Phi, psi and omega in degrees: 000350183291169183297148173272000182298141174271128180291152181285159174305323180293318178298319178296312176302319179297316178299311183299323178297311181295313181303314182294331178285338182240006182278129181268011178068021177261152177256131180294135181300143176225156175293323182286145176260017181303321181298312180296315182300322182294317175302318179296313179297316180286345184056052176234159180271166173299328176297317175297319176302310179305321178293321178297318179294317180299330181272007177303140180234169176308321183294342178277350180304135176246302177194166180127167007279151175231140181302150176291149181295337181277356176084005180301124179298146178063016175248106186233146180249145177243139182244134180225168175227151178208161178252125179237122182049044177070011175254138175282134183236135176268127185233128181237120188226163179206165169239121181216130183052047177061026177230135173279142178224142175244114181273324185222135172214086186204170178302140184292150176264357179206166180291132181269137173243132184250111182297330187246006178269134179296144174296144179089350182251011184304321185268355181281140173272139184309000000 
């Protein structure tokens, strides 16, 4: 139900700066095991996952912010994509109550479109 508006590069940069300054490198618990399964398939540790998230750039932006499904005011999620070991990964992060949160770090369930990524560089690591 969130806006279809694409955030500006400045808005994304500002969000990432705030997120990285307050993120404790934890992943929010989910009923789904997609996050853990992705780490197993990629053969990476939670620490490696944290580094990948820490390295997100404006070009990795997919969409957001979008309101949380639970309707909590001021709780908005931002979606990004990144390539880890040549696999595309969907990443969903937020800042809420001065804490950075990562909800998702798993293989995408749909085709990801990057509004700011140059064509031809989709598989390149920054």
